[in-house]
C-alpha positions as CSV (number, residue, x, y, z in Angstrom):
1,M,-40.6,-44.4,-14.1
2,G,-42.2,-42.7,-11.1
3,G,-45.1,-42.8,-8.8
4,Q,-45.8,-43.0,-5.1
5,L,-45.0,-46.1,-2.9
6,T,-47.8,-47.9,-1.1
7,R,-47.4,-48.7,2.5
8,D,-46.8,-52.4,1.7
9,Q,-44.0,-51.5,-0.8
10,Q,-42.4,-49.1,1.8
11,H,-42.5,-52.0,4.3
12,Y,-40.9,-54.5,2.0
13,L,-38.2,-52.1,0.9
14,Q,-37.4,-51.6,4.5
15,L,-37.2,-55.4,4.9
16,M,-34.7,-55.4,2.0
17,G,-32.7,-52.9,4.0
18,I,-33.4,-49.9,1.6
19,T,-33.9,-46.6,3.3
20,V,-36.9,-44.7,2.1
21,W,-36.7,-40.9,2.5
22,L,-39.6,-38.5,2.9
23,D,-39.5,-35.1,1.2
24,R,-42.7,-32.9,1.5
25,N,-44.9,-36.0,1.8
26,R,-43.4,-37.6,-1.3
27,L,-41.2,-40.7,-1.3
28,V,-38.4,-39.7,-3.7
29,A,-35.4,-41.8,-2.9
30,V,-36.6,-45.0,-4.6
31,P,-38.5,-44.8,-7.9
32,I,-41.3,-47.3,-8.4
33,P,-43.1,-48.4,-11.6
34,E,-46.8,-48.2,-11.9
35,T,-47.7,-51.8,-11.3
36,T,-50.9,-53.7,-11.8
37,P,-51.9,-56.9,-9.9
38,V,-49.7,-59.8,-11.0
39,S,-51.3,-62.9,-12.3
40,A,-49.2,-65.9,-11.4
41,Q,-51.2,-68.4,-13.5
42,S,-50.3,-69.2,-17.1
43,T,-53.0,-70.5,-19.4
44,V,-51.4,-73.9,-20.0
45,P,-51.2,-76.2,-17.0
46,A,-48.0,-78.2,-16.6
47,P,-48.4,-81.9,-17.1
48,Q,-48.4,-83.4,-13.6
49,P,-47.2,-86.9,-14.4
50,D,-44.0,-85.4,-16.0
51,W,-43.3,-83.5,-12.9
52,E,-43.6,-86.6,-10.8
53,I,-41.3,-88.6,-13.0
54,L,-38.7,-85.8,-13.2
55,Q,-38.7,-85.4,-9.4
56,R,-38.1,-89.1,-8.9
57,Q,-35.3,-88.9,-11.5
58,V,-33.6,-86.0,-9.6
59,A,-34.0,-87.7,-6.2
60,A,-32.2,-90.8,-7.6
61,C,-29.6,-89.0,-9.6
62,T,-26.0,-90.2,-9.6
63,R,-24.7,-88.3,-12.6
64,C,-22.0,-86.5,-10.7
65,D,-20.1,-87.1,-7.4
66,L,-22.3,-84.6,-5.5
67,H,-24.8,-87.4,-4.8
68,R,-22.2,-89.0,-2.5
69,T,-22.3,-86.1,0.0
70,R,-25.8,-84.7,-0.3
71,T,-28.5,-85.1,2.4
72,Q,-31.2,-84.9,-0.2
73,T,-31.7,-83.2,-3.6
74,V,-33.3,-79.8,-3.8
75,F,-35.7,-80.1,-6.7
76,G,-37.4,-76.8,-6.6
77,I,-40.6,-75.4,-5.1
78,G,-43.5,-73.1,-6.0
79,N,-46.3,-72.7,-8.5
80,R,-45.7,-75.0,-11.5
81,N,-47.8,-72.7,-13.7
82,A,-46.0,-69.6,-12.6
83,D,-45.3,-66.6,-14.9
84,W,-42.1,-65.9,-12.9
85,L,-39.2,-68.4,-12.6
86,I,-36.5,-67.6,-10.1
87,I,-33.1,-69.4,-10.6
88,G,-30.3,-69.5,-8.1
89,E,-27.0,-71.2,-8.2
90,A,-26.8,-74.2,-5.8
91,P,-28.2,-75.4,-2.5
92,G,-26.4,-74.4,0.7
93,A,-26.2,-76.4,3.9
94,E,-29.7,-75.4,5.1
95,E,-31.3,-76.1,1.8
96,D,-29.6,-79.5,1.7
97,R,-31.1,-80.3,5.1
98,Q,-34.6,-79.0,4.3
99,G,-34.8,-80.0,0.6
100,E,-36.0,-76.5,-0.4
101,P,-34.2,-73.7,-2.2
102,F,-33.7,-70.3,-0.6
103,V,-34.4,-70.8,3.1
104,G,-32.8,-69.0,6.0
105,R,-31.7,-65.4,5.9
106,A,-31.2,-65.4,2.1
107,G,-34.6,-66.9,1.6
108,K,-36.2,-64.2,3.8
109,L,-34.5,-61.5,1.8
110,L,-35.7,-63.1,-1.4
111,N,-39.3,-63.2,-0.1
112,A,-39.0,-59.4,0.7
113,M,-37.6,-58.7,-2.8
114,L,-40.5,-60.5,-4.4
115,A,-43.0,-58.8,-2.1
116,A,-41.6,-55.4,-3.0
117,I,-42.9,-56.0,-6.6
118,G,-46.2,-57.5,-5.5
119,L,-45.3,-61.2,-5.6
120,E,-45.6,-63.9,-2.9
121,R,-43.2,-66.8,-2.8
122,E,-46.0,-69.2,-3.5
123,Q,-46.8,-67.4,-6.8
124,V,-43.4,-68.0,-8.4
125,Y,-41.3,-71.1,-9.0
126,I,-37.9,-71.3,-7.5
127,A,-35.1,-73.6,-8.7
128,N,-31.3,-73.8,-8.8
129,I,-28.7,-74.5,-11.5
130,L,-27.7,-77.5,-9.3
131,K,-30.0,-79.9,-7.4
132,C,-27.3,-81.0,-5.0
133,R,-25.1,-79.0,-2.6
134,P,-21.4,-78.6,-3.4
135,S,-19.3,-79.3,-0.4
136,D,-18.1,-76.2,1.6
137,N,-20.5,-74.0,-0.4
138,R,-17.9,-73.8,-3.2
139,D,-18.9,-72.7,-6.8
140,P,-20.3,-75.5,-9.0
141,R,-17.9,-77.1,-11.3
142,P,-18.6,-77.3,-15.1
143,P,-19.1,-81.1,-15.1
144,E,-21.6,-80.8,-12.3
145,V,-23.5,-78.1,-14.1
146,S,-23.6,-80.1,-17.3
147,A,-24.8,-83.2,-15.4
148,C,-27.7,-81.2,-13.9
149,E,-28.5,-79.0,-16.8
150,G,-31.1,-81.3,-18.4
151,Y,-33.3,-81.3,-15.2
152,L,-33.5,-77.5,-15.2
153,Q,-34.2,-77.4,-18.9
154,Q,-37.1,-79.8,-18.4
155,Q,-38.5,-77.6,-15.6
156,I,-38.4,-74.5,-17.7
157,A,-40.1,-76.3,-20.6
158,M,-42.9,-77.5,-18.4
159,I,-43.4,-74.2,-16.5
160,R,-43.2,-72.0,-19.7
161,P,-42.5,-68.9,-17.6
162,K,-43.0,-65.4,-19.0
163,I,-39.9,-64.1,-17.3
164,I,-36.8,-65.6,-15.6
165,L,-35.0,-63.8,-12.8
166,A,-31.4,-65.1,-12.5
167,L,-29.9,-64.6,-9.0
168,G,-26.1,-64.2,-9.0
169,R,-23.2,-64.5,-11.4
170,I,-23.1,-68.3,-11.4
171,A,-26.8,-68.7,-12.1
172,A,-26.7,-66.1,-14.9
173,Q,-23.5,-67.2,-16.6
174,N,-24.5,-70.9,-16.6
175,L,-28.1,-70.2,-17.7
176,L,-27.1,-67.8,-20.5
177,K,-23.8,-69.5,-21.5
178,I,-21.8,-66.2,-21.2
179,E,-18.8,-65.1,-19.2
180,V,-19.9,-61.5,-18.7
181,P,-19.3,-60.1,-15.2
182,I,-22.6,-59.7,-13.3
183,G,-22.0,-55.9,-13.0
184,R,-22.4,-55.7,-16.8
185,M,-25.2,-58.2,-17.0
186,R,-27.4,-56.0,-14.8
187,G,-29.8,-53.7,-16.4
188,Q,-30.0,-55.7,-19.6
189,R,-32.7,-57.9,-21.2
190,Y,-31.5,-61.3,-22.2
191,T,-33.5,-64.2,-23.6
192,Y,-33.4,-67.9,-23.0
193,G,-34.2,-70.8,-25.3
194,A,-36.3,-71.2,-28.4
195,A,-39.2,-69.3,-26.8
196,N,-37.0,-66.3,-26.2
197,T,-38.1,-66.1,-22.6
198,P,-36.9,-62.7,-21.1
199,V,-34.2,-63.0,-18.5
200,V,-33.2,-60.3,-16.0
201,V,-30.0,-60.7,-13.9
202,T,-29.6,-59.4,-10.4
203,Y,-27.5,-60.1,-7.3
204,H,-27.9,-63.2,-5.2
205,P,-29.6,-62.5,-1.9
206,A,-26.7,-64.0,0.0
207,Y,-24.4,-61.4,-1.7
208,L,-26.8,-58.6,-0.8
209,L,-26.6,-59.7,2.9
210,R,-22.9,-59.3,2.7
211,S,-23.0,-56.1,0.6
212,P,-26.2,-54.2,1.7
213,R,-25.2,-51.1,-0.3
214,E,-26.0,-53.0,-3.5
215,K,-29.6,-53.5,-2.5
216,R,-30.6,-50.4,-4.4
217,K,-29.2,-51.8,-7.6
218,S,-31.1,-55.0,-7.0
219,W,-34.3,-52.9,-6.6
220,Q,-33.6,-51.3,-9.9
221,D,-33.3,-54.8,-11.4
222,L,-36.6,-55.9,-9.9
223,Q,-38.3,-52.8,-11.4
224,L,-36.8,-53.7,-14.8
225,A,-38.0,-57.3,-14.5
226,M,-41.5,-56.1,-13.7
227,K,-41.5,-53.6,-16.6
228,I,-40.5,-56.4,-19.0
229,Y,-43.1,-58.8,-17.5
230,Q,-45.8,-56.3,-18.0
231,E,-44.9,-55.9,-21.6
232,T,-45.4,-59.6,-22.1
233,R,-49.0,-59.6,-20.8
């Protein structure tokens, strides 16, 4: 894949922390696919009453012990008719306080990652494997994932996304029910559910903040996701 970067794409790649090099007036360090404007709307609207019922169920959930320590549940946010579903692992401390996934520095980086492929945060839907924060930001435990799994399954069924982007090892392994290391999951096309919804795996923004050299790999994953998405249209 090739082509020249627009100014906006240069800007958002810089926000991601990816250096763009100039060589004889051509940007050659980071390849970019030829993209077309992204439509975030699917043709089938999600049934609103079901969303309201599900959100109330999540807010009142006591299926695991995490309800004892949460400030509030983090249901998910975004366009309920989105083509793109972004799935993370679990809320952190700031998400627990605000009730919204991917806020703070990791949220800003996610916004930049989405913008680099022509998407705004409001166009996609963002959810987590868990709706409650594990204490001390530890990894989710299998019983907690099992207790919360049905909520995410219902969200996916109502959104009917055309592509899922799984952020981080925990999100990818629990969504796909595999134990493959994330380094080997990258660059692959997986599918989810009876609808065979395409799934692309990339690094979690929080990991990228700690390991900025991996941002180029994440950019490659985003390009793969866009390529697969365009093939579904």
